[in-house]
C-alpha positions as a Markdown table, in Angstrom:
| # | Residue | x | y | z |
|---|---|---|---|---|
| 1 | Met | 0.2 | -190.4 | 55.2 |
| 2 | Arg | 2.2 | -189.9 | 58.4 |
| 3 | Ala | 4.5 | -187.0 | 59.0 |
| 4 | Arg | 8.2 | -187.9 | 59.4 |
| 5 | Thr | 9.9 | -186.7 | 62.4 |
| 6 | Pro | 13.5 | -185.7 | 61.9 |
| 7 | Ser | 16.0 | -188.2 | 63.2 |
| 8 | Arg | 18.7 | -187.2 | 65.6 |
| 9 | Leu | 21.2 | -188.4 | 63.2 |
| 10 | Ala | 19.9 | -186.3 | 60.4 |
| 11 | Ala | 21.2 | -183.1 | 62.0 |
| 12 | Pro | 24.8 | -182.6 | 61.2 |
| 13 | Arg | 27.1 | -182.3 | 64.2 |
| 14 | Thr | 29.8 | -179.7 | 63.9 |
| 15 | Phe | 33.0 | -179.2 | 65.6 |
| 16 | Ser | 32.0 | -175.7 | 66.8 |
| 17 | Ser | 29.1 | -173.5 | 67.6 |
| 18 | Trp | 28.4 | -170.1 | 69.2 |
| 19 | Asp | 26.9 | -169.4 | 72.6 |
| 20 | Gly | 26.5 | -165.6 | 72.4 |
| 21 | Asp | 29.9 | -164.2 | 71.7 |
| 22 | Thr | 31.6 | -167.4 | 72.9 |
| 23 | Leu | 32.9 | -170.0 | 70.5 |
| 24 | Val | 32.4 | -173.5 | 71.7 |
| 25 | Leu | 35.1 | -175.8 | 70.2 |
| 26 | Asn | 35.2 | -179.6 | 70.3 |
| 27 | Val | 38.8 | -180.6 | 70.0 |
| 28 | Leu | 40.7 | -183.9 | 69.3 |
| 29 | Gly | 44.1 | -183.1 | 70.9 |
| 30 | Lys | 47.3 | -184.7 | 69.4 |
| 31 | Pro | 50.2 | -184.2 | 72.0 |
| 32 | Gly | 53.8 | -184.8 | 71.1 |
| 33 | Ala | 53.5 | -183.6 | 67.5 |
| 34 | Ser | 56.4 | -182.2 | 65.6 |
| 35 | Arg | 54.8 | -178.7 | 65.5 |
| 36 | Asp | 51.8 | -176.9 | 66.9 |
| 37 | Ala | 49.1 | -176.8 | 64.3 |
| 38 | Ile | 45.3 | -176.7 | 63.7 |
| 39 | Gly | 44.5 | -179.7 | 61.6 |
| 40 | Lys | 41.5 | -181.1 | 59.9 |
| 41 | Val | 38.0 | -181.7 | 61.1 |
| 42 | Arg | 37.5 | -185.3 | 62.3 |
| 43 | Gly | 33.9 | -186.1 | 62.7 |
| 44 | His | 32.6 | -183.5 | 65.2 |
| 45 | Gln | 36.0 | -182.5 | 66.5 |
| 46 | Leu | 38.8 | -180.3 | 65.2 |
| 47 | Gln | 42.2 | -181.8 | 65.4 |
| 48 | Val | 44.8 | -179.7 | 67.2 |
| 49 | Ser | 48.4 | -180.9 | 67.4 |
| 50 | Val | 50.9 | -179.6 | 70.0 |
| 51 | Thr | 54.5 | -180.3 | 70.7 |
| 52 | Ala | 54.1 | -180.7 | 74.4 |
| 53 | Ala | 54.2 | -184.2 | 75.9 |
| 54 | Pro | 51.0 | -185.6 | 77.4 |
| 55 | Arg | 51.9 | -185.2 | 81.0 |
| 56 | Val | 49.3 | -184.3 | 83.7 |
| 57 | Gly | 47.5 | -181.7 | 81.6 |
| 58 | Arg | 50.6 | -179.9 | 80.4 |
| 59 | Ala | 49.8 | -180.5 | 76.7 |
| 60 | Thr | 46.4 | -178.9 | 77.3 |
| 61 | Asp | 48.0 | -175.9 | 78.9 |
| 62 | His | 50.3 | -175.7 | 75.8 |
| 63 | Met | 47.3 | -176.0 | 73.5 |
| 64 | Val | 45.5 | -173.2 | 75.3 |
| 65 | Arg | 48.6 | -170.9 | 74.9 |
| 66 | Phe | 48.8 | -171.8 | 71.2 |
| 67 | Leu | 45.1 | -171.3 | 70.5 |
| 68 | Ala | 45.0 | -168.0 | 72.3 |
| 69 | Gly | 47.5 | -166.7 | 69.7 |
| 70 | Glu | 45.6 | -168.3 | 66.8 |
| 71 | Phe | 42.2 | -166.8 | 67.9 |
| 72 | Gly | 43.6 | -163.4 | 69.1 |
| 73 | Val | 42.6 | -163.7 | 72.7 |
| 74 | Ser | 44.3 | -164.0 | 76.1 |
| 75 | Arg | 44.8 | -167.4 | 77.7 |
| 76 | Gly | 42.2 | -166.4 | 80.3 |
| 77 | Asp | 39.6 | -166.1 | 77.6 |
| 78 | Ile | 39.8 | -169.9 | 76.9 |
| 79 | Glu | 38.1 | -172.2 | 79.3 |
| 80 | Val | 38.6 | -176.0 | 79.2 |
| 81 | Val | 35.1 | -177.3 | 79.9 |
| 82 | Phe | 36.2 | -181.0 | 79.9 |
| 83 | Gly | 39.2 | -183.1 | 78.8 |
| 84 | Arg | 42.0 | -181.4 | 80.6 |
| 85 | Lys | 43.8 | -184.7 | 80.9 |
| 86 | Asn | 42.2 | -186.4 | 77.8 |
| 87 | Val | 42.6 | -186.0 | 74.1 |
| 88 | Asn | 38.9 | -185.3 | 73.7 |
| 89 | Lys | 38.2 | -181.7 | 74.9 |
| 90 | Gln | 35.7 | -179.0 | 74.7 |
| 91 | Leu | 36.9 | -175.4 | 74.9 |
| 92 | Arg | 35.0 | -172.1 | 75.2 |
| 93 | Ile | 36.7 | -169.1 | 73.6 |
| 94 | Arg | 35.3 | -165.9 | 74.8 |
| 95 | Ala | 35.0 | -163.2 | 72.0 |
| 96 | Pro | 37.6 | -164.5 | 69.6 |
| 97 | Gly | 39.4 | -161.6 | 67.7 |
| 98 | Arg | 39.8 | -163.8 | 64.6 |
| 99 | Leu | 39.0 | -167.3 | 63.3 |
| 100 | Pro | 41.9 | -169.3 | 61.7 |
| 101 | Ala | 41.6 | -169.6 | 58.0 |
| 102 | Gly | 40.9 | -172.7 | 56.1 |
| 103 | Leu | 37.9 | -174.1 | 58.1 |
| 104 | Asp | 34.2 | -173.8 | 57.7 |
| 105 | Trp | 33.3 | -171.8 | 60.8 |
| 106 | Pro | 29.6 | -171.5 | 61.8 |
| 107 | Asp | 28.2 | -168.0 | 61.4 |
| 108 | Lys | 28.2 | -166.0 | 64.5 |
| 109 | Pro | 24.5 | -165.4 | 65.6 |
| 110 | Ile | 23.3 | -161.8 | 65.4 |
| 111 | Ser | 22.8 | -160.2 | 68.8 |
| 112 | Arg | 19.4 | -158.8 | 69.4 |
């Protein structure tokens, strides 16, 4: 009997992961919303709504300010890896002070 190799599709993709003490977050941005809010997980992205209009990255700047407060970090601790002018983004949040409630966050790996 042949051993089965795991399929790439078998591994669940998640909206976030840890890289040391940095939280890597895949975001589906929703500009022009009625309020700033962290929404539901959509596939492998976390929906984040912001009130700012989608103009030349301003909604992303607003999102970074909003998320800095939610994660208990300064704006400088959040790096936009890609998607500054797109709804699909990846953010790196250095050493978050807290994780917003209501989501299934991955466990932070133990430092060795």
